[in-house]
TIKOL-716960 format. One record per residue (C-alpha): x, y, z. Coordinates in pm, 1 decimal, padded with zeros to 6 digits, m for minus. Layout:
REM TIKOL-716960
X/Y/Z
...
This chain:
REM TIKOL-716960
m01429.1/m00977.1/m00237.4
m01305.4/m00657.2/m00421.8
m01432.9/m00585.4/m00741.1
m01188.1/m00642.0/m01071.7
m01188.9/m00276.6/m01077.6
m00959.6/m00326.5/m00760.0
m00757.0/m00519.0/m00889.9
m00478.8/m00618.9/m00595.7
m00153.7/m00628.0/m00802.5
m00181.1/m00329.2/m01061.7
m00425.8/m00092.2/m00858.9
m00410.6/m00203.1/m00432.5
m00462.8/00091.3/m00346.2
m00819.2/00092.2/m00440.8
m00855.3/m00257.8/m00282.6
m00766.0/m00014.4/00035.8
m00942.2/00268.9/m00025.8
m01248.0/00059.1/m00079.9
m01253.0/m00137.8/00181.7
m01154.3/00130.1/00420.5
m01486.4/00364.7/00336.6
m01702.9/m00030.3/00360.2
m01568.0/m00068.9/00704.1
m01633.5/00311.0/00800.1
m02006.7/00289.1/00673.4
m02036.0/m00046.2/00852.6
m02055.0/m00145.3/01252.1
m01661.0/m00137.4/01273.8
m01607.0/00203.2/01131.2
m01441.2/00355.4/01501.8
m01174.9/00060.1/01495.6
m01123.9/00171.4/01139.1
m01069.5/00523.8/01181.2
m00812.7/00429.6/01494.0
m00615.4/00278.9/01210.4
m00696.5/m00074.9/01250.3
m00677.2/m00353.8/01030.2
m01035.8/m00287.6/00832.5
m01076.7/m00621.2/00646.6
m00763.8/m00514.7/00396.5
m00530.1/m00768.0/00555.7
m00771.6/m01137.4/00422.3
m00795.5/m00928.9/00118.4
m00445.4/m00867.0/m00002.4
m00379.3/m01261.1/00225.8
m00580.4/m01453.7/m00027.0
m00463.1/m01246.9/m00355.9
m00079.7/m01309.4/m00264.0
m00184.5/m01665.6/m00128.3
m00294.5/m01746.7/m00491.6
m00091.1/m01505.1/m00679.8
00269.7/m01472.7/m00519.8
00458.2/m01588.4/m00863.0
00303.7/m01314.7/m01084.7
00384.6/m01035.4/m00845.3
00712.3/m00865.2/m00977.4
01041.3/m00829.1/m00722.5
01186.0/m00515.6/m00734.3
01559.6/m00517.5/m00831.8
01794.0/m00348.7/m01077.5
01664.8/m00523.9/m01389.6
01303.8/m00449.8/m01397.4
01286.5/m00107.4/m01233.6
01209.9/00081.8/m01537.4
00901.8/m00116.3/m01605.4
00746.4/m00129.9/m01257.4
00494.7/00113.9/m01152.7
00421.9/00341.7/m00871.7
00113.0/00217.0/m00663.6
00101.6/m00137.3/m00772.0
00175.0/m00426.4/m00593.1
00549.4/m00565.7/m00622.2
00785.4/m00767.1/m00391.9
01127.3/m00682.7/m00232.0
01396.4/m00958.8/m00073.2
01652.5/m00785.6/00177.8
01810.4/m00758.2/00482.4
01681.0/m00494.2/00790.4
02021.2/m00317.2/00756.0
01899.7/m00019.4/00986.0
01575.0/00041.8/01191.7
01488.7/00452.4/01116.6
01193.8/00468.6/01401.5
00881.3/00572.6/01370.7
00666.1/00872.3/01198.9
00297.7/01002.5/01228.5
00108.7/01097.8/00939.4
m00197.3/01177.4/00846.6
m00357.0/00820.1/00841.4
m00729.9/00911.8/00769.4
m00930.3/01249.0/00706.3
m01309.8/01407.3/00681.0
m01356.7/01465.3/00280.0
m01727.8/01658.4/00337.5
m01890.4/01379.5/00490.3
m01712.2/01095.0/00399.5
m01396.3/00932.4/00607.0
m01056.1/00851.3/00376.7
m00745.5/00685.6/00449.0
m00390.5/00764.5/00358.1
m00291.9/00435.7/00476.9
m00010.6/00313.8/00229.5
00059.6/00633.7/00051.0
00321.4/00840.5/00123.9
00137.7/01188.0/00064.3
m00163.6/01332.2/00208.6
m00466.1/01377.8/00000.4
m00678.2/01638.9/00264.1
m00424.9/01960.0/00190.2
m00696.0/02158.4/00007.5
m00948.9/02149.9/00380.9
m00614.9/02138.5/00623.6
m00336.6/02331.5/00662.2
m00099.6/02075.2/00714.7
00187.2/02261.6/00852.0
m00009.3/02364.9/01159.9
00067.7/02095.1/01404.0
m00255.3/02163.5/01596.3
m00431.5/01940.1/01352.0
m00406.2/01640.0/01551.9
m00700.8/01827.5/01781.9
m00912.8/01808.7/01460.4
m01191.7/01582.9/01498.6
m01166.5/01529.4/01092.0
m00841.7/01386.9/01106.6
m00685.8/01115.0/01259.8
m00320.8/01073.7/01328.8
m00159.0/00716.4/01247.8
00188.5/00620.9/01330.9
00429.6/00338.9/01101.8
00757.8/00218.1/01142.4
01026.2/00324.9/00858.8
01321.1/00027.7/00785.0
01597.0/m00002.6/00570.4
01642.1/m00317.8/00399.6
01955.9/m00395.6/00172.0
02023.2/m00680.0/m00061.3
02145.8/m00941.4/00159.3
02561.7/m00942.5/00219.0
02715.0/m01235.0/00039.2
02413.5/m01304.6/m00188.0
02575.0/m01627.3/m00449.4
02483.0/m01576.0/m00783.9
02309.9/m01869.9/m00784.3
02019.6/m01825.5/m00548.1
01973.5/m01461.8/m00736.2
01905.7/m01628.8/m01008.5
01599.8/m01818.2/m00901.8
01461.1/m01518.0/m00773.7
01531.0/m01307.8/m01067.0
01387.8/m01609.8/m01299.4
01021.3/m01544.4/m01112.4
01060.0/m01205.6/m01173.0
01125.9/m01193.5/m01529.8
00815.1/m01417.4/m01578.8
00601.9/m01166.0/m01405.3
00685.9/m00827.2/m01507.3
00525.6/m00890.2/m01869.4
00176.4/m01040.1/m01782.2
00142.9/m00706.8/m01587.9
00303.0/m00435.9/m01795.9
00082.0/m00388.4/m02085.4
m00268.1/m00515.5/m02001.8
m00249.3/m00310.1/m01697.7
m00162.3/00065.8/m01882.4
m00512.9/00210.3/m01845.2
m00544.2/00148.7/m01493.3
m00233.3/00268.1/m01413.8
m00334.3/00595.4/m01569.0
m00592.0/00594.7/m01363.1
m00403.1/00592.0/m01064.4
m00203.0/00860.5/m01168.2
m00490.3/01107.4/m01184.1
m00501.5/00993.5/m00806.3
m00135.6/01029.8/m00707.3
m00139.9/01394.1/m00936.0
m00352.5/01565.9/m00621.9
m00154.2/01453.5/m00380.6
00098.6/01644.0/m00139.0
00409.7/01571.2/00013.0
00466.2/01387.1/00321.8
00849.3/01511.2/00479.8
01094.9/01419.1/00218.3
00907.5/01318.8/m00034.4
00676.6/01559.5/m00261.3
00499.8/01641.5/m00574.1
00727.1/01697.8/m00796.2
00715.1/01369.4/m00982.4
00311.7/01468.2/m01031.1
00464.2/01731.4/m01227.9
00576.5/01522.5/m01478.0
00255.8/01316.4/m01453.3
00070.3/01611.9/m01553.3
00243.5/01572.6/m01841.1
00166.4/01272.8/m02010.5
m00133.5/01135.3/m01794.6
00172.1/00871.7/m01607.7
00494.8/00876.6/m01478.8
00752.2/00805.8/m01754.5
00996.7/00514.9/m01656.6
01217.9/00722.2/m01584.8
01019.2/00894.9/m01327.3
00844.4/00566.0/m01243.9
01120.8/00371.4/m01053.6
01462.3/00462.7/m01224.3
01636.7/00360.2/m00924.2
01969.6/00382.9/m00874.5
02256.5/00127.7/m00708.6
02419.6/00397.1/m00618.8
02306.2/00451.7/m00319.1
02402.3/00134.1/m00213.0
02593.7/00108.9/00145.1
02983.9/00100.1/00073.3
03009.9/m00133.0/00330.4
02751.0/m00416.6/00181.2
02866.6/m00352.4/m00142.1
03197.7/m00518.4/m00080.7
03003.9/m00805.8/00032.0
02789.9/m00838.7/m00307.4
02798.1/m01028.4/m00613.7
02926.0/m00790.6/m00878.4
02643.3/m00916.3/m01083.4
02393.8/m00870.8/m00815.8
02116.6/m00666.9/m00873.7
01894.9/m00580.5/m00619.8
01882.3/m00266.5/m00526.9
01834.5/m00140.9/m00118.5
01453.4/00001.7/00009.3
01303.7/00211.0/00257.5
01001.9/m00029.5/00381.5
00713.6/00131.0/00549.2
00554.2/m00103.3/00770.1
00195.9/m00068.5/00932.0
00052.2/m00296.8/01259.0
00357.9/m00501.3/01298.0
00500.7/m00487.0/01589.2
00889.6/m00446.3/01673.9
00998.7/m00813.0/01790.0
00872.2/m00907.4/01440.7
01078.5/m00776.6/01191.1
01437.1/m00726.9/01374.6
01774.1/m00583.6/01247.4
01966.2/m00862.5/01012.7
01665.8/m01011.8/00954.9
01623.1/m01144.4/00598.3
01208.7/m01075.7/00483.9
01040.3/m01083.1/00195.8
00796.6/m00758.7/00171.0
00487.6/m00772.7/m00046.6
00358.7/m00377.1/m00043.2
00286.4/m00106.5/m00268.1
00545.7/00080.5/m00488.1
00527.1/00449.0/m00409.0
00699.6/00725.2/m00633.5
01001.9/00882.2/m00523.0
00987.6/01249.5/m00499.2
01277.2/01447.0/m00578.8
01280.4/01744.4/m00320.0
01122.8/01857.6/m00021.9
01011.9/02235.7/m00024.4
00657.9/02082.2/00158.6
00865.1/01921.2/00413.0
00644.7/02062.9/00689.3
00311.2/01838.8/00629.5
00458.2/01560.1/00736.6
00347.5/01543.6/01119.1
00682.0/01423.6/01256.6
00928.7/01309.6/01057.8
01239.9/01072.9/01147.4
01538.7/01305.8/01126.3
01805.5/01363.6/00871.1
01726.9/01022.6/00690.0
01939.6/01083.9/00418.2
01861.5/00906.9/00081.8
01959.6/01020.6/m00237.1
01623.4/01125.3/m00417.9
01556.5/00852.6/m00694.7
01783.0/00653.2/m00589.4
01567.2/00382.1/m00338.0
01229.2/00261.0/m00396.0
00968.7/00292.1/m00087.2
00741.8/00012.9/m00065.6
00493.5/00015.6/00162.6
00435.4/m00286.3/00335.8
00088.8/m00497.3/00332.1
00282.6/m00856.8/00388.2
00550.5/m01003.7/00545.4
00772.5/m01275.3/00647.5
01128.9/m01394.7/00778.3
01289.4/m01570.1/00556.0
01556.7/m01893.6/00661.5
01829.9/m02032.5/00478.7
01640.5/m02280.4/00321.9
01419.2/m02033.2/00213.5
01693.7/m01898.2/m00051.3
01785.5/m02235.7/m00257.3
01609.5/m02279.4/m00587.6
01193.2/m02305.2/m00539.1
01173.2/m02578.6/m00774.1
01376.3/m02854.9/m00472.6
01131.7/m02962.6/m00275.9
01235.0/m03342.2/m00139.5
01100.1/m03601.1/00147.3
01428.8/m03597.8/00368.0
01366.2/m04011.6/00397.8
01678.5/m04152.7/00503.8
01773.2/m04376.1/00227.0
01781.5/m04034.4/00009.5
01948.4/m03849.9/00281.3
02232.5/m04109.8/00316.3
02290.0/m04107.6/m00074.7
02278.5/m03779.3/m00096.7
02515.3/m03736.9/00235.8
02782.8/m04011.4/00008.4
02769.1/m03796.7/m00295.0
02824.7/m03482.3/m00105.0
03123.9/m03608.9/00095.0
03273.6/m03754.9/m00284.4
03263.9/m03411.8/m00397.4
03431.5/m03262.1/m00114.1
03689.4/m03560.7/m00073.9
03799.7/m03486.1/m00391.2
03820.4/m03061.3/m00413.1
04043.1/m03154.0/m00092.0
04278.4/m03343.4/m00292.2
04138.7/m03683.7/m00169.6
04157.3/m03560.2/00222.2
03854.5/m03743.2/00361.6
03895.5/m03667.0/00757.7
03911.3/m03310.1/00614.9
03593.7/m03336.5/00413.8
03414.5/m03502.3/00664.9
03482.9/m03210.8/00943.0
03393.1/m02972.2/00624.3
03025.8/m03171.5/00588.8
02991.7/m03081.0/00973.6
03124.1/m02764.6/00977.8
02839.3/m02659.5/00669.0
02608.0/m02818.7/00851.8
02632.0/m02620.5/01160.4
02404.8/m02383.8/01346.5
02334.4/m02213.0/01717.6
02121.1/m02377.7/01904.7
02042.4/m02213.9/02201.1
02269.6/m02005.2/02402.0
02371.3/m02008.4/02753.0
02482.6/m01731.3/02865.9
02774.9/m01660.0/02610.8
02781.6/m01990.1/02491.8
02666.1/m02065.1/02144.4
02550.3/m02381.1/02147.4
02555.6/m02559.1/01824.6
02877.7/m02370.5/01679.8
03149.4/m02512.9/01503.3
03388.0/m02299.2/01343.5
03696.5/m02545.4/01164.2
04049.5/m02374.7/01129.1
04231.6/m02578.1/00847.6
04571.6/m02597.9/00883.6
04885.7/m02622.4/00655.0
04745.7/m02395.4/00406.9
05089.1/m02211.4/00245.0
05097.2/m01984.0/m00028.5
05139.3/m02275.4/m00278.5
04862.8/m02512.9/m00139.5
04640.9/m02180.0/m00105.5
04699.5/m02163.7/m00443.3
04635.1/m02525.3/m00535.0
04309.5/m02614.7/m00331.5
04215.6/m02252.2/m00210.6
04026.3/m02142.4/m00553.5
03844.6/m02534.0/m00514.0
03771.8/m02495.6/m00207.2
03621.8/m02159.4/m00245.4
03378.4/m02218.0/m00523.7
03284.5/m02510.0/m00386.3
03121.7/m02364.2/m00049.7
02960.9/m02042.5/m00286.3
02809.4/m02309.3/m00501.8
02681.5/m02508.2/m00148.6
02577.5/m02239.7/00020.0
02340.6/m01909.4/m00052.5
02562.5/m01656.8/00160.9
02938.8/m01663.5/00167.3
03241.5/m01411.6/00174.2
03570.2/m01463.7/00173.8
03806.4/m01254.2/00394.9
04165.1/m01187.4/00232.5
04341.9/m01140.7/00665.5
04641.0/m00873.0/00599.7
04798.6/m00617.0/00778.3
04705.0/m00362.5/00582.0
04318.3/m00487.5/00577.3
04272.3/m00550.4/00959.8
04402.4/m00163.0/01000.2
04159.3/m00020.0/00720.3
03849.0/m00271.1/00716.1
03513.3/m00106.8/00856.6
03416.8/m00429.2/01066.5
03178.0/m00310.0/01308.2
02832.4/m00149.1/01179.6
02845.8/00222.2/01334.3
02624.8/00493.2/01414.4
02656.4/00842.1/01214.5
02437.2/01076.4/01443.4
02432.5/01314.7/01185.6
02264.7/01131.0/00924.0
02103.2/00951.0/01198.1
02184.5/00671.2/01013.4
02383.5/00307.7/01100.6
02667.5/00269.2/00888.1
02670.9/m00091.6/00790.8
03017.5/m00311.4/00850.7
03126.7/m00609.8/00699.9
03037.1/m00827.6/00997.0
02711.6/m00706.2/00973.9
02580.0/m01023.0/00811.9
02255.4/m01216.3/00809.0
02234.0/m01562.1/01036.9
02295.9/m01844.6/00779.6
02571.5/m01655.7/00645.4
02952.5/m01832.6/00589.5
03241.7/m01692.9/00624.6
03592.8/m01763.5/00548.3
03886.6/m01602.8/00667.7
04235.6/m01654.2/00470.5
04521.1/m01605.7/00692.7
04788.3/m01726.3/00409.2
04852.4/m01384.3/00293.5
04937.9/m01247.1/00678.5
05269.5/m01127.4/00730.8
05441.6/m00965.3/01006.8
05359.1/m00597.1/01038.3
05200.8/m00373.7/01290.9
04834.3/m00308.1/01393.4
04716.0/00001.8/01445.3
04436.3/00084.1/01682.6
04162.4/m00015.8/01420.5
04339.1/m00303.4/01370.9
04335.0/m00413.1/01736.8
03973.7/m00353.1/01752.7
03934.4/m00563.9/01438.8
04091.0/m00836.5/01573.5
03894.2/m00842.2/01904.8
03526.4/m00858.3/01722.2
03682.4/m01107.3/01491.4
03778.9/m01305.8/01799.6
03435.9/m01257.6/01945.9
03228.1/m01316.4/01626.8
03398.7/m01701.7/01654.5
03380.7/m01746.9/02029.9
03061.2/m01640.5/02127.3
02862.2/m01548.7/01802.0
02806.0/m01156.1/01874.0
02879.7/m00854.0/01691.7
02944.7/m00577.0/01860.0
02801.7/m00245.6/01674.9
02938.0/00091.8/01805.1
02708.8/00380.5/01820.7
02978.3/00607.9/01973.5
02873.0/00681.9/02325.4
02817.7/00290.0/02389.1
02826.7/m00033.0/02233.2
02580.5/m00303.6/02202.3
02632.0/m00643.0/02125.1
02396.7/m00833.0/01857.1
02381.4/m01212.0/01887.7
02452.5/m01373.4/01527.4
02479.1/m01717.1/01386.9
02794.2/m01709.6/01116.6
02935.2/m02019.8/01006.2
03343.2/m01955.5/01002.7
03628.2/m02144.7/00823.6
03935.5/m02025.7/00892.3
04242.4/m02112.6/00673.8
04627.6/m02094.9/00799.6
04939.4/m02232.8/00798.4
04980.1/m02285.6/01196.3
04703.9/m02276.5/01425.9
04551.0/m01949.4/01406.3
04641.6/m01727.3/01680.7
04405.3/m01465.9/01552.0
04089.2/m01706.6/01554.8
04083.0/m01953.2/01805.8
03806.1/m02158.4/01629.9
03598.3/m02466.1/01744.5
03831.2/m02708.7/01565.2
04153.0/m02716.5/01446.5
04287.6/m02968.9/01138.0
04581.1/m02997.0/00974.1
04503.3/m03047.0/00594.0
04635.5/m03302.9/00450.3
04587.0/m03307.1/00045.4
04709.0/m03565.2/m00212.4
04711.3/m03492.3/m00553.6
04519.2/m03199.3/m00718.9
04220.4/m03336.6/m00870.8
04068.6/m03168.3/m01224.7
03732.8/m02948.9/m01133.3
03505.4/m03190.1/m01197.5
03165.6/m03070.5/m01354.6
02900.7/m03133.7/m01120.4
02499.7/m03130.2/m01299.7
02268.9/m02918.7/m01209.6
02014.5/m03167.8/m01037.6
02316.9/m03273.1/m00747.5
02387.6/m02917.0/m00661.7
02029.5/m02893.7/m00598.6
02036.8/m03244.9/m00420.0
02339.7/m03064.7/m00199.6
02192.0/m02747.2/m00165.4
01856.6/m02889.2/m00009.0
02042.9/m03106.7/00214.6
02248.4/m02857.6/00382.7
01972.5/m02561.7/00417.9
01713.7/m02861.3/00507.6
01939.4/m03041.1/00773.2
02102.6/m02792.2/00987.5
01768.9/m02667.6/01089.9
01698.6/m03047.4/01227.0
01614.3/m03121.7/01578.5
01794.9/m03425.7/01783.0
01799.8/m03551.8/02073.5
01938.7/m03848.3/02290.5
01815.5/m04135.8/02458.6
01852.9/m04242.6/02754.5
02103.4/m04552.4/02727.4
02295.6/m04373.4/02506.5
02342.5/m04055.6/02709.1
02534.4/m04308.7/02988.5
02741.1/m04400.4/02735.4
02850.9/m04078.5/02631.2
02882.3/m03972.8/02950.5
03084.7/m04247.9/03078.7
03343.0/m04225.6/02764.2
03375.9/m03847.9/02855.0
03457.4/m03932.3/03255.2
03734.7/m04194.0/03088.9
03877.3/m03967.8/02829.2
03885.9/m03685.5/03145.9
04069.7/m03954.4/03342.6
04332.0/m04052.5/03035.7
04415.7/m03685.9/02962.4
04363.0/m03444.1/03223.7
04407.5/m03118.5/02977.1
04050.8/m03187.1/02836.0
03803.2/m02962.8/02911.2
03432.9/m02839.7/02925.9
03508.9/m02705.8/02554.7
03658.7/m03064.4/02462.8
03318.4/m03195.9/02576.4
03095.5/m02973.5/02407.4
03262.6/m03014.9/02084.7
03223.3/m03413.2/02088.8
02900.7/m03319.3/02180.1
02792.3/m03101.8/01894.6
02958.4/m03320.5/01649.5
02777.3/m03626.1/01774.5
02423.2/m03354.7/01693.0
02643.0/m03260.4/01334.9
02661.3/m03650.2/01272.8
02347.0/m03734.7/01335.3
02159.4/m03536.6/01166.6
02381.5/m03564.4/00863.6
02230.0/m03912.7/00812.1
01873.1/m03781.8/00862.5
01846.6/m03909.8/01198.1
01712.2/m03702.1/01481.0
01871.6/m03902.6/01749.8
02265.1/m03974.9/01862.5
02310.2/m04330.4/01824.9
02584.5/m04568.7/01908.8
02702.8/m04594.1/01592.9
02745.6/m04199.4/01544.6
02917.8/m04170.9/01870.4
03165.8/m04433.9/01720.1
03192.3/m04221.5/01451.4
03268.7/m03884.4/01668.6
03538.8/m04078.2/01837.5
03734.2/m04221.7/01563.1
03759.9/m03911.8/01413.9
03874.5/m03739.6/01691.8
04109.0/m04006.0/01689.0
04267.9/m03960.3/01375.2
04233.3/m03554.1/01397.6
04451.9/m03623.5/01704.5
04668.5/m03811.6/01575.4
04717.3/m03582.7/01230.2
04753.4/m03358.9/01477.0
05083.4/m03534.0/01672.6
05231.5/m03605.5/01369.8
05283.7/m03264.4/01285.2
05378.7/m03113.6/01590.8
05686.7/m03414.7/01596.0
05775.5/m03311.1/01267.6
05794.9/m02923.1/01361.3
05558.7/m02848.3/01036.1
05303.7/m02675.1/01224.5
05247.8/m02475.7/01573.2
05143.6/m02629.7/01890.9
04699.5/m02686.9/01809.4
């Protein structure tokens, strides 16, 4: 166990140093000198499991109170992988081995000329490697989901900011002796010499102006989260991938403002331009990937009993029906759409996706129902964004991420979204016009996203398709010719209902319902599968125009209806519901076609 003088929260580097020195002095010394975990993993795992809520979260509001070299949390999306850097991981101080792990700067400058690239051959130096990843606030993060996270932050900041002051000052004396690694240098240490510790403006006064412009377009205006440069250790590349939502726990680094001693870095990622004083550095000790259900309010814990799920389903369906002007058919399809998720991939087929195109949305209908629908979706899912599609927008928007080789950075695009995001495309604003080359490319990107759930990343000399899982809802007057959705439903509202007040318990239950059930497993019993196959054969005989896409849609609907009731297998009752919904939908389409009010669907 680590003594109190090595408090994992206020003085995590003390715990790292002590455990390293003990490991080197023991029989595991060679493993520790090779950079392998020497016991810190278990020390912090035990502490984090019992004290996670006490670890402050990096955001704009609390950054002025966070101190360097303390334990913090960060939640964000991996926007760019910046490669690896080599650093002096361990060095001999007289007869004692010491470590620089989880530090930006090297403490060994008094003994070695760190600008000498031959130091790697020194018997008193060990060169280790770490990965750098750039994380941004999760795009499309809705404020209600953010607030649940901020509540945890505010509750733990005050408990640590004053009582640990003395320990912070002691840490400052250690950091004062450091020199820079790469682009991070000791000008901040000069400030520490003046008063014994970093002032708030030098501690972590990070600015949101460093946000990528493409990402900021998708963030809630009230969002207070910051981007972060995360340095990872002992983590396989496959564990943290591009666009993953990850919660990191690690040591907050002080921010350097100059690069006068940049030669000390053995190997630095070239041209990573991160504005000084704007982006916090975090040395990762622990991490976990987050799914959509991890983003809902942490206090929502329910057991998915059948009776409870059915009641929540009934209440949510009633709410959606009211929002949609008493159009129950559209509400059913919208519910299935919100529960959809890519379950598997077979070649270019994303099994489980269920994009929805609601037609008959004129400008007047959009004015009456659009804002209510948008508000409802934003309040139900943690990640959502509405894209107003116009010719001007298509001709100018940066939808695909692009590599900038001058800065060696991946510039984010609007379609660089985390899995589980919801994207509403508003085509009602689309008018006649001419698409330029950018517009044509953007249309192709949107089609590719809705058809195969992939986004093409532009690396200038080549392009790479990245898999994604984004729920897509298209609102249009007629069937969209730009974005071919899986299912088209003519919107047929009655009266505009007043916006109903929904109590927080209901909202939390609906959010839990959607986030939890969309990841449910599903199967089909042999006897039900035989009925389904026979019905599909009969349908094909009755209508030769039916193809594999129609059959795939029906099977996906069967799964979604089953899980909407909290069931893990398709029943005959569920299958009958699929057939009835499809019958009503096609009947409505035929009536619209006869009346000539919509284009052919």
